[in-house]
Structures are given as structure tokens and as C-alpha cells.
N, CA, C and O atoms as a GROMACS GRO file, in nm:
protein
  504
    1UNK      N    1   0.154   1.626  -1.350
    1UNK     CA    2   0.165   1.482  -1.344
    1UNK      C    3   0.311   1.439  -1.339
    1UNK      O    4   0.344   1.338  -1.278
    2UNK      N    5   0.400   1.516  -1.404
    2UNK     CA    6   0.542   1.482  -1.400
    2UNK      C    7   0.596   1.488  -1.258
    2UNK      O    8   0.683   1.409  -1.220
    3UNK      N    9   0.545   1.581  -1.179
    3UNK     CA   10   0.588   1.595  -1.041
    3UNK      C   11   0.554   1.468  -0.962
    3UNK      O   12   0.637   1.419  -0.884
    4UNK      N   13   0.436   1.416  -0.981
    4UNK     CA   14   0.393   1.293  -0.911
    4UNK      C   15   0.481   1.175  -0.952
    4UNK      O   16   0.521   1.096  -0.867
    5UNK      N   17   0.511   1.164  -1.080
    5UNK     CA   18   0.597   1.055  -1.127
    5UNK      C   19   0.739   1.069  -1.072
    5UNK      O   20   0.803   0.970  -1.039
    6UNK      N   21   0.788   1.191  -1.064
    6UNK     CA   22   0.922   1.215  -1.009
    6UNK      C   23   0.928   1.172  -0.862
    6UNK      O   24   1.024   1.107  -0.820
    7UNK      N   25   0.827   1.208  -0.785
    7UNK     CA   26   0.823   1.170  -0.643
    7UNK      C   27   0.812   1.018  -0.629
    7UNK      O   28   0.880   0.958  -0.547
    8UNK      N   29   0.726   0.958  -0.710
    8UNK     CA   30   0.707   0.813  -0.702
    8UNK      C   31   0.835   0.738  -0.737
    8UNK      O   32   0.872   0.642  -0.669
    9UNK      N   33   0.903   0.782  -0.841
    9UNK     CA   34   1.029   0.716  -0.881
    9UNK      C   35   1.135   0.732  -0.772
    9UNK      O   36   1.204   0.636  -0.738
   10UNK      N   37   1.146   0.852  -0.718
   10UNK     CA   38   1.241   0.875  -0.610
   10UNK      C   39   1.207   0.793  -0.487
   10UNK      O   40   1.296   0.736  -0.422
   11UNK      N   41   1.080   0.786  -0.454
   11UNK     CA   42   1.036   0.708  -0.338
   11UNK      C   43   1.069   0.560  -0.352
   11UNK      O   44   1.111   0.495  -0.256
   12UNK      N   45   1.048   0.508  -0.471
   12UNK     CA   46   1.080   0.366  -0.495
   12UNK      C   47   1.230   0.341  -0.479
   12UNK      O   48   1.270   0.245  -0.413
   13UNK      N   49   1.311   0.426  -0.538
   13UNK     CA   50   1.456   0.409  -0.526
   13UNK      C   51   1.503   0.427  -0.381
   13UNK      O   52   1.589   0.354  -0.333
   14UNK      N   53   1.445   0.526  -0.314
   14UNK     CA   54   1.482   0.551  -0.175
   14UNK      C   55   1.446   0.436  -0.083
   14UNK      O   56   1.524   0.400   0.006
   15UNK      N   57   1.329   0.377  -0.104
   15UNK     CA   58   1.287   0.264  -0.021
   15UNK      C   59   1.378   0.143  -0.041
   15UNK      O   60   1.412   0.074   0.056
   16UNK      N   61   1.416   0.116  -0.164
   16UNK     CA   62   1.507   0.005  -0.192
   16UNK      C   63   1.644   0.034  -0.131
   16UNK      O   64   1.706  -0.055  -0.071
   17UNK      N   65   1.691   0.156  -0.146
   17UNK     CA   66   1.820   0.194  -0.086
   17UNK      C   67   1.815   0.180   0.066
   17UNK      O   68   1.912   0.134   0.127
   18UNK      N   69   1.703   0.221   0.127
   18UNK     CA   70   1.688   0.206   0.273
   18UNK      C   71   1.696   0.060   0.314
   18UNK      O   72   1.765   0.025   0.410
   19UNK      N   73   1.626  -0.024   0.242
   19UNK     CA   74   1.626  -0.166   0.276
   19UNK      C   75   1.768  -0.222   0.277
   19UNK      O   76   1.809  -0.288   0.373
   20UNK      N   77   1.842  -0.195   0.171
   20UNK     CA   78   1.978  -0.249   0.161
   20UNK      C   79   2.074  -0.182   0.259
   20UNK      O   80   2.155  -0.250   0.322
   21UNK      N   81   2.067  -0.051   0.273
   21UNK     CA   82   2.157   0.018   0.367
   21UNK      C   83   2.130  -0.025   0.510
   21UNK      O   84   2.224  -0.049   0.586
   22UNK      N   85   2.004  -0.035   0.546
   22UNK     CA   86   1.968  -0.078   0.682
   22UNK      C   87   2.017  -0.220   0.707
   22UNK      O   88   2.067  -0.250   0.815
   23UNK      N   89   2.002  -0.305   0.608
   23UNK     CA   90   2.047  -0.445   0.621
   23UNK      C   91   2.199  -0.452   0.637
   23UNK      O   92   2.249  -0.525   0.722
   24UNK      N   93   2.271  -0.377   0.556
   24UNK     CA   94   2.418  -0.376   0.563
   24UNK      C   95   2.464  -0.330   0.702
   24UNK      O   96   2.553  -0.391   0.761
   25UNK      N   97   2.404  -0.224   0.752
   25UNK     CA   98   2.440  -0.175   0.886
   25UNK      C   99   2.407  -0.279   0.992
   25UNK      O  100   2.490  -0.308   1.079
   26UNK      N  101   2.288  -0.336   0.985
   26UNK     CA  102   2.247  -0.435   1.085
   26UNK      C  103   2.339  -0.557   1.084
   26UNK      O  104   2.376  -0.607   1.190
   27UNK      N  105   2.376  -0.605   0.967
   27UNK     CA  106   2.466  -0.720   0.956
   27UNK      C  107   2.606  -0.684   1.006
   27UNK      O  108   2.671  -0.764   1.074
   28UNK      N  109   2.652  -0.564   0.973
   28UNK     CA  110   2.785  -0.521   1.015
   28UNK      C  111   2.796  -0.508   1.166
   28UNK      O  112   2.898  -0.545   1.224
   29UNK      N  113   2.692  -0.456   1.228
   29UNK     CA  114   2.694  -0.432   1.373
   29UNK      C  115   2.651  -0.557   1.450
   29UNK      O  116   2.698  -0.581   1.560
   30UNK      N  117   2.563  -0.633   1.392
   30UNK     CA  118   2.510  -0.751   1.460
   30UNK      C  119   2.383  -0.717   1.534
   30UNK      O  120   2.354  -0.600   1.560
   31UNK      N  121   2.308  -0.819   1.570
   31UNK     CA  122   2.182  -0.798   1.641
   31UNK      C  123   2.211  -0.780   1.789
   31UNK      O  124   2.241  -0.876   1.859
   32UNK      N  125   2.202  -0.659   1.833
   32UNK     CA  126   2.228  -0.627   1.974
   32UNK      C  127   2.102  -0.574   2.041
   32UNK      O  128   2.109  -0.513   2.147
   33UNK      N  129   1.988  -0.598   1.978
   33UNK     CA  130   1.863  -0.551   2.035
   33UNK      C  131   1.838  -0.402   2.014
   33UNK      O  132   1.749  -0.345   2.076
   34UNK      N  133   1.915  -0.341   1.927
   34UNK     CA  134   1.902  -0.198   1.898
   34UNK      C  135   1.889  -0.182   1.747
   34UNK      O  136   1.964  -0.245   1.672
   35UNK      N  137   1.796  -0.100   1.701
   35UNK     CA  138   1.772  -0.084   1.557
   35UNK      C  139   1.876   0.005   1.488
   35UNK      O  140   1.844   0.114   1.442
   36UNK      N  141   1.999  -0.043   1.483
   36UNK     CA  142   2.108   0.035   1.425
   36UNK      C  143   2.084   0.071   1.278
   36UNK      O  144   2.120   0.181   1.236
   37UNK      N  145   2.024  -0.019   1.202
   37UNK     CA  146   2.003   0.006   1.059
   37UNK      C  147   1.913   0.126   1.034
   37UNK      O  148   1.949   0.215   0.957
   38UNK      N  149   1.798   0.128   1.098
   38UNK     CA  150   1.706   0.241   1.082
   38UNK      C  151   1.767   0.369   1.136
   38UNK      O  152   1.754   0.475   1.076
   39UNK      N  153   1.833   0.358   1.250
   39UNK     CA  154   1.899   0.473   1.310
   39UNK      C  155   1.998   0.534   1.210
   39UNK      O  156   2.000   0.656   1.190
   40UNK      N  157   2.080   0.450   1.149
   40UNK     CA  158   2.182   0.498   1.056
   40UNK      C  159   2.121   0.563   0.932
   40UNK      O  160   2.164   0.670   0.892
   41UNK      N  161   2.020   0.500   0.872
   41UNK     CA  162   1.964   0.558   0.750
   41UNK      C  163   1.895   0.691   0.780
   41UNK      O  164   1.899   0.782   0.697
   42UNK      N  165   1.832   0.703   0.895
   42UNK     CA  166   1.766   0.830   0.927
   42UNK      C  167   1.867   0.942   0.951
   42UNK      O  168   1.842   1.056   0.912
   43UNK      N  169   1.980   0.912   1.013
   43UNK     CA  170   2.084   1.012   1.036
   43UNK      C  171   2.152   1.049   0.904
   43UNK      O  172   2.173   1.167   0.876
   44UNK      N  173   2.185   0.949   0.824
   44UNK     CA  174   2.246   0.974   0.693
   44UNK      C  175   2.151   1.055   0.604
   44UNK      O  176   2.193   1.148   0.536
   45UNK      N  177   2.023   1.018   0.607
   45UNK     CA  178   1.924   1.092   0.529
   45UNK      C  179   1.914   1.237   0.571
   45UNK      O  180   1.897   1.326   0.487
   46UNK      N  181   1.924   1.263   0.701
   46UNK     CA  182   1.921   1.401   0.750
   46UNK      C  183   2.041   1.480   0.699
   46UNK      O  184   2.027   1.595   0.658
   47UNK      N  185   2.157   1.417   0.702
   47UNK     CA  186   2.277   1.483   0.651
   47UNK      C  187   2.261   1.515   0.502
   47UNK      O  188   2.290   1.626   0.459
   48UNK      N  189   2.216   1.418   0.426
   48UNK     CA  190   2.198   1.439   0.281
   48UNK      C  191   2.093   1.546   0.252
   48UNK      O  192   2.109   1.623   0.157
   49UNK      N  193   1.987   1.549   0.332
   49UNK     CA  194   1.885   1.653   0.313
   49UNK      C  195   1.945   1.791   0.335
   49UNK      O  196   1.916   1.884   0.260
   50UNK      N  197   2.028   1.804   0.438
   50UNK     CA  198   2.093   1.932   0.463
   50UNK      C  199   2.181   1.975   0.347
   50UNK      O  200   2.180   2.092   0.307
   51UNK      N  201   2.259   1.882   0.294
   51UNK     CA  202   2.345   1.913   0.180
   51UNK      C  203   2.260   1.954   0.059
   51UNK      O  204   2.291   2.053  -0.008
   52UNK      N  205   2.155   1.879   0.033
   52UNK     CA  206   2.070   1.911  -0.083
   52UNK      C  207   2.004   2.047  -0.072
   52UNK      O  208   2.003   2.123  -0.168
   53UNK      N  209   1.948   2.078   0.045
   53UNK     CA  210   1.878   2.207   0.053
   53UNK      C  211   1.976   2.323   0.044
   53UNK      O  212   1.942   2.429  -0.009
   54UNK      N  213   2.097   2.304   0.096
   54UNK     CA  214   2.199   2.407   0.078
   54UNK      C  215   2.237   2.420  -0.069
   54UNK      O  216   2.251   2.531  -0.121
   55UNK      N  217   2.255   2.309  -0.135
   55UNK     CA  218   2.291   2.311  -0.278
   55UNK      C  219   2.183   2.382  -0.359
   55UNK      O  220   2.215   2.463  -0.446
   56UNK      N  221   2.057   2.352  -0.332
   56UNK     CA  222   1.948   2.414  -0.406
   56UNK      C  223   1.937   2.563  -0.373
   56UNK      O  224   1.906   2.644  -0.461
   57UNK      N  225   1.962   2.599  -0.249
   57UNK     CA  226   1.949   2.739  -0.209
   57UNK      C  227   2.065   2.825  -0.258
   57UNK      O  228   2.047   2.942  -0.292
   58UNK      N  229   2.184   2.766  -0.261
   58UNK     CA  230   2.303   2.847  -0.286
   58UNK      C  231   2.363   2.836  -0.425
   58UNK      O  232   2.426   2.931  -0.473
   59UNK      N  233   2.345   2.724  -0.490
   59UNK     CA  234   2.423   2.703  -0.612
   59UNK      C  235   2.343   2.652  -0.730
   59UNK      O  236   2.350   2.709  -0.839
   60UNK      N  237   2.269   2.547  -0.710
   60UNK     CA  238   2.210   2.476  -0.823
   60UNK      C  239   2.064   2.513  -0.844
   60UNK      O  240   1.981   2.504  -0.753
   61UNK      N  241   2.035   2.555  -0.964
   61UNK     CA  242   1.897   2.579  -1.003
   61UNK      C  243   1.843   2.446  -1.055
   61UNK      O  244   1.889   2.394  -1.157
   62UNK      N  245   1.746   2.393  -0.986
   62UNK     CA  246   1.689   2.264  -1.026
   62UNK      C  247   1.540   2.280  -1.046
   62UNK      O  248   1.476   2.363  -0.982
   63UNK      N  249   1.487   2.200  -1.134
   63UNK     CA  250   1.343   2.204  -1.158
   63UNK      C  251   1.269   2.155  -1.033
   63UNK      O  252   1.326   2.089  -0.947
   64UNK      N  253   1.143   2.190  -1.027
   64UNK     CA  254   1.058   2.144  -0.916
   64UNK      C  255   1.055   1.991  -0.913
   64UNK      O  256   1.053   1.930  -0.806
   65UNK      N  257   1.054   1.930  -1.031
   65UNK     CA  258   1.050   1.783  -1.038
   65UNK      C  259   1.178   1.720  -0.982
   65UNK      O  260   1.172   1.621  -0.910
   66UNK      N  261   1.293   1.777  -1.016
   66UNK     CA  262   1.419   1.723  -0.965
   66UNK      C  263   1.428   1.741  -0.814
   66UNK      O  264   1.470   1.649  -0.742
   67UNK      N  265   1.391   1.858  -0.766
   67UNK     CA  266   1.392   1.882  -0.620
   67UNK      C  267   1.301   1.783  -0.549
   67UNK      O  268   1.340   1.725  -0.447
   68UNK      N  269   1.181   1.764  -0.601
   68UNK     CA  270   1.086   1.671  -0.539
   68UNK      C  271   1.135   1.526  -0.549
   68UNK      O  272   1.121   1.449  -0.454
   69UNK      N  273   1.193   1.490  -0.664
   69UNK     CA  274   1.249   1.356  -0.680
   69UNK      C  275   1.352   1.327  -0.571
   69UNK      O  276   1.349   1.221  -0.508
   70UNK      N  277   1.444   1.422  -0.549
   70UNK     CA  278   1.553   1.400  -0.454
   70UNK      C  279   1.510   1.412  -0.308
   70UNK      O  280   1.552   1.332  -0.225
   71UNK      N  281   1.429   1.512  -0.276
   71UNK     CA  282   1.395   1.536  -0.135
   71UNK      C  283   1.273   1.456  -0.090
   71UNK      O  284   1.283   1.369  -0.002
   72UNK      N  285   1.159   1.484  -0.149
   72UNK     CA  286   1.035   1.415  -0.108
   72UNK      C  287   1.040   1.267  -0.145
   72UNK      O  288   1.004   1.181  -0.065
   73UNK      N  289   1.086   1.238  -0.266
   73UNK     CA  290   1.089   1.100  -0.313
   73UNK      C  291   1.205   1.020  -0.258
   73UNK      O  292   1.186   0.934  -0.172
   74UNK      N  293   1.325   1.046  -0.308
   74UNK     CA  294   1.442   0.965  -0.272
   74UNK      C  295   1.471   0.966  -0.122
   74UNK      O  296   1.477   0.860  -0.060
   75UNK      N  297   1.488   1.085  -0.064
   75UNK     CA  298   1.519   1.089   0.079
   75UNK      C  299   1.398   1.058   0.166
   75UNK      O  300   1.412   1.005   0.276
   76UNK      N  301   1.279   1.091   0.116
   76UNK     CA  302   1.158   1.054   0.189
   76UNK      C  303   1.140   0.903   0.195
   76UNK      O  304   1.096   0.849   0.296
   77UNK      N  305   1.176   0.834   0.087
   77UNK     CA  306   1.170   0.689   0.085
   77UNK      C  307   1.286   0.624   0.159
   77UNK      O  308   1.273   0.514   0.213
   78UNK      N  309   1.398   0.692   0.162
   78UNK     CA  310   1.518   0.638   0.229
   78UNK      C  311   1.504   0.644   0.380
   78UNK      O  312   1.538   0.548   0.450
   79UNK      N  313   1.454   0.756   0.431
   79UNK     CA  314   1.434   0.767   0.575
   79UNK      C  315   1.294   0.717   0.609
   79UNK      O  316   1.210   0.703   0.520
   80UNK      N  317   1.270   0.690   0.736
   80UNK     CA  318   1.141   0.632   0.769
   80UNK      C  319   1.099   0.662   0.911
   80UNK      O  320   1.163   0.619   1.007
   81UNK      N  321   0.991   0.736   0.925
   81UNK     CA  322   0.940   0.766   1.058
   81UNK      C  323   0.855   0.652   1.111
   81UNK      O  324   0.854   0.626   1.231
   82UNK      N  325   0.784   0.583   1.023
   82UNK     CA  326   0.698   0.474   1.070
   82UNK      C  327   0.780   0.359   1.128
   82UNK      O  328   0.743   0.302   1.230
   83UNK      N  329   0.891   0.325   1.064
   83UNK     CA  330   0.977   0.220   1.118
   83UNK      C  331   1.043   0.266   1.248
   83UNK      O  332   1.055   0.188   1.342
   84UNK      N  333   1.084   0.391   1.252
   84UNK     CA  334   1.138   0.450   1.375
   84UNK      C  335   1.037   0.434   1.489
   84UNK      O  336   1.073   0.390   1.598
   85UNK      N  337   0.912   0.468   1.463
   85UNK     CA  338   0.807   0.459   1.565
   85UNK      C  339   0.785   0.316   1.610
   85UNK      O  340   0.773   0.288   1.730
   86UNK      N  341   0.780   0.224   1.514
   86UNK     CA  342   0.759   0.083   1.546
   86UNK      C  343   0.874   0.029   1.631
   86UNK      O  344   0.851  -0.037   1.733
   87UNK      N  345   0.996   0.057   1.590
   87UNK     CA  346   1.110   0.004   1.666
   87UNK      C  347   1.120   0.067   1.805
   87UNK      O  348   1.158  -0.001   1.900
   88UNK      N  349   1.085   0.194   1.816
   88UNK     CA  350   1.080   0.257   1.949
   88UNK      C  351   0.975   0.191   2.037
   88UNK      O  352   0.999   0.165   2.155
   89UNK      N  353   0.859   0.164   1.979
   89UNK     CA  354   0.751   0.099   2.055
   89UNK      C  355   0.791  -0.042   2.096
   89UNK      O  356   0.760  -0.085   2.208
   90UNK      N  357   0.859  -0.115   2.009
   90UNK     CA  358   0.903  -0.251   2.044
   90UNK      C  359   1.004  -0.250   2.158
   90UNK      O  360   1.000  -0.337   2.245
   91UNK      N  361   1.094  -0.153   2.158
   91UNK     CA  362   1.189  -0.141   2.269
   91UNK      C  363   1.116  -0.113   2.400
   91UNK      O  364   1.151  -0.168   2.505
   92UNK      N  365   1.015  -0.028   2.395
   92UNK     CA  366   0.936   0.003   2.515
   92UNK      C  367   0.859  -0.121   2.560
   92UNK      O  368   0.857  -0.152   2.680
   93UNK      N  369   0.796  -0.191   2.468
   93UNK     CA  370   0.721  -0.312   2.503
   93UNK      C  371   0.810  -0.419   2.566
   93UNK      O  372   0.765  -0.493   2.653
   94UNK      N  373   0.935  -0.426   2.521
   94UNK     CA  374   1.030  -0.521   2.580
   94UNK      C  375   1.076  -0.476   2.718
   94UNK      O  376   1.142  -0.552   2.790
   95UNK      N  377   1.043  -0.354   2.754
   95UNK     CA  378   1.087  -0.300   2.882
   95UNK      C  379   1.228  -0.245   2.879
   95UNK      O  380   1.287  -0.217   2.984
   96UNK      N  381   1.284  -0.229   2.760
   96UNK     CA  382   1.420  -0.176   2.746
   96UNK      C  383   1.413  -0.025   2.733
   96UNK      O  384   1.435   0.031   2.625
   97UNK      N  385   1.381   0.040   2.843
   97UNK     CA  386   1.360   0.184   2.844
   97UNK      C  387   1.487   0.261   2.810
   97UNK      O  388   1.481   0.366   2.745
   98UNK      N  389   1.600   0.211   2.853
   98UNK     CA  390   1.725   0.281   2.825
   98UNK      C  391   1.753   0.285   2.675
   98UNK      O  392   1.785   0.390   2.620
   99UNK      N  393   1.740   0.170   2.609
   99UNK     CA  394   1.761   0.167   2.463
   99UNK      C  395   1.655   0.249   2.391
   99UNK      O  396   1.686   0.317   2.293
  100UNK      N  397   1.531   0.244   2.439
  100UNK     CA  398   1.424   0.322   2.376
  100UNK      C  399   1.454   0.472   2.384
  100UNK      O  400   1.439   0.544   2.286
  101UNK      N  401   1.496   0.517   2.500
  101UNK     CA  402   1.527   0.659   2.518
  101UNK      C  403   1.648   0.698   2.434
  101UNK      O  404   1.649   0.805   2.371
  102UNK      N  405   1.749   0.613   2.432
  102UNK     CA  406   1.868   0.641   2.352
  102UNK      C  407   1.834   0.646   2.203
  102UNK      O  408   1.878   0.736   2.131
  103UNK      N  409   1.755   0.550   2.159
  103UNK     CA  410   1.717   0.543   2.017
  103UNK      C  411   1.632   0.663   1.976
  103UNK      O  412   1.662   0.731   1.878
  104UNK      N  413   1.526   0.689   2.052
  104UNK     CA  414   1.435   0.796   2.013
  104UNK      C  415   1.497   0.934   2.034
  104UNK      O  416   1.487   1.020   1.947
  105UNK      N  417   1.561   0.954   2.148
  105UNK     CA  418   1.627   1.083   2.173
  105UNK      C  419   1.744   1.105   2.080
  105UNK      O  420   1.763   1.214   2.026
  106UNK      N  421   1.824   1.000   2.062
  106UNK     CA  422   1.940   1.010   1.972
  106UNK      C  423   1.898   1.037   1.829
  106UNK      O  424   1.964   1.114   1.759
  107UNK      N  425   1.790   0.974   1.785
  107UNK     CA  426   1.741   0.996   1.648
  107UNK      C  427   1.700   1.141   1.629
  107UNK      O  428   1.732   1.202   1.527
  108UNK      N  429   1.631   1.196   1.726
  108UNK     CA  430   1.586   1.334   1.715
  108UNK      C  431   1.704   1.431   1.719
  108UNK      O  432   1.719   1.516   1.631
  109UNK      N  433   1.788   1.418   1.821
  109UNK     CA  434   1.899   1.511   1.838
  109UNK      C  435   2.000   1.498   1.724
  109UNK      O  436   2.041   1.598   1.665
  110UNK      N  437   2.041   1.376   1.694
  110UNK     CA  438   2.139   1.357   1.587
  110UNK      C  439   2.080   1.388   1.449
  110UNK      O  440   2.150   1.439   1.362
  111UNK      N  441   1.952   1.357   1.430
  111UNK     CA  442   1.889   1.390   1.302
  111UNK      C  443   1.894   1.540   1.276
  111UNK      O  444   1.930   1.583   1.166
  112UNK      N  445   1.859   1.618   1.376
  112UNK     CA  446   1.865   1.764   1.360
  112UNK      C  447   2.009   1.812   1.346
  112UNK      O  448   2.039   1.898   1.263
  113UNK      N  449   2.098   1.757   1.428
  113UNK     CA  450   2.238   1.798   1.421
  113UNK      C  451   2.297   1.767   1.284
  113UNK      O  452   2.371   1.849   1.228
  114UNK      N  453   2.266   1.650   1.230
  114UNK     CA  454   2.320   1.614   1.099
  114UNK      C  455   2.254   1.692   0.986
  114UNK      O  456   2.317   1.716   0.883
  115UNK      N  457   2.129   1.733   1.003
  115UNK     CA  458   2.067   1.819   0.904
  115UNK      C  459   2.142   1.952   0.898
  115UNK      O  460   2.177   2.000   0.790
  116UNK      N  461   2.168   2.011   1.015
  116UNK     CA  462   2.244   2.136   1.019
  116UNK      C  463   2.387   2.117   0.970
  116UNK      O  464   2.443   2.205   0.904
  117UNK      N  465   2.447   2.003   1.002
  117UNK     CA  466   2.583   1.974   0.954
  117UNK      C  467   2.583   1.964   0.802
  117UNK      O  468   2.675   2.014   0.736
  118UNK      N  469   2.482   1.901   0.746
  118UNK     CA  470   2.472   1.891   0.601
  118UNK      C  471   2.455   2.028   0.536
  118UNK      O  472   2.512   2.054   0.430
  119UNK      N  473   2.376   2.114   0.599
  119UNK     CA  474   2.359   2.250   0.547
  119UNK      C  475   2.493   2.323   0.550
  119UNK      O  476   2.527   2.394   0.456
  120UNK      N  477   2.568   2.306   0.657
  120UNK     CA  478   2.698   2.369   0.669
  120UNK      C  479   2.794   2.315   0.564
  120UNK      O  480   2.866   2.391   0.499
  121UNK      N  481   2.796   2.182   0.547
  121UNK     CA  482   2.882   2.120   0.446
  121UNK      C  483   2.845   2.173   0.307
  121UNK      O  484   2.933   2.206   0.227
  122UNK      N  485   2.717   2.181   0.280
  122UNK     CA  486   2.672   2.235   0.152
  122UNK      C  487   2.722   2.376   0.129
  122UNK      O  488   2.766   2.410   0.019
  123UNK      N  489   2.716   2.459   0.233
  123UNK     CA  490   2.765   2.597   0.222
  123UNK      C  491   2.914   2.602   0.197
  123UNK      O  492   2.961   2.679   0.114
  124UNK      N  493   2.989   2.520   0.270
  124UNK     CA  494   3.135   2.521   0.259
  124UNK      C  495   3.179   2.470   0.122
  124UNK      O  496   3.269   2.527   0.060
  125UNK      N  497   3.118   2.365   0.076
  125UNK     CA  498   3.157   2.305  -0.053
  125UNK      C  499   3.117   2.394  -0.170
  125UNK      O  500   3.189   2.405  -0.269
  126UNK      N  501   3.002   2.456  -0.156
  126UNK     CA  502   2.951   2.536  -0.268
  126UNK      C  503   3.001   2.678  -0.257
  126UNK      O  504   2.970   2.762  -0.341
   0.00000   0.00000   0.00000
């Protein structure tokens, strides 16, 4: 039961952090018809996930609850595939195929690249 509570607490904090981070990015960049906020949180979340999994694998012994709190909960709540899907679909419905391809392709490629970069950073730092 502690594992479920750890995930739930992390998810709540991650979702609130996503809301504010996405809003800050969107306001900073301005409304240009591109979902910069979601794009940024998903890339940042990928980087942080890479750092965390390297830290857990190489240096830090953490309980199952702490690992789940940080990865499944916090970062799971911070990043969002459903919003990514919705915003990609909205770009397609608007007929903005170029932005849709850039957003969806860029999210996939950069998300993976930043996950590997985070793993590398974790290795170098630890």
C-alpha cells in the first residue's frame, strides 16, 4: 500500500509541476500555434528520467517506494502522452501538417535523445 501512496503523491506533484512549467514556457514563448509548453516538459522529463535511472543503477540505493515516487509518480505526472496526442491531433485538424510533424517527430527524437543524454550525465556526475 505504501507503494501506491508513493506513486499517487508523486503523480500529484508532477501534474502540478507540469501545469506550471508548461504555462511558464507557453507565456515566455508566446502563442505561436505550437504546443511549446508540453514539448518542453516532455523533453525535460526525459532528461530527468535518464539522470534518475543512471543514479539508481550506478550510485544510489533507493527503496522501491522512492524509485516509484520519482519515476512513475513524479515524472509520470510531469510528462504527458495524452496531452501530446491531443495537441498533435489538433495541429493535424487545423491542417498544419508541418507543425504536427515537427512536434510529433521532434518529441519522439528529442525525447529519446534527452533520455540518453540524461543517462550519460548521470554516469559522468556519479
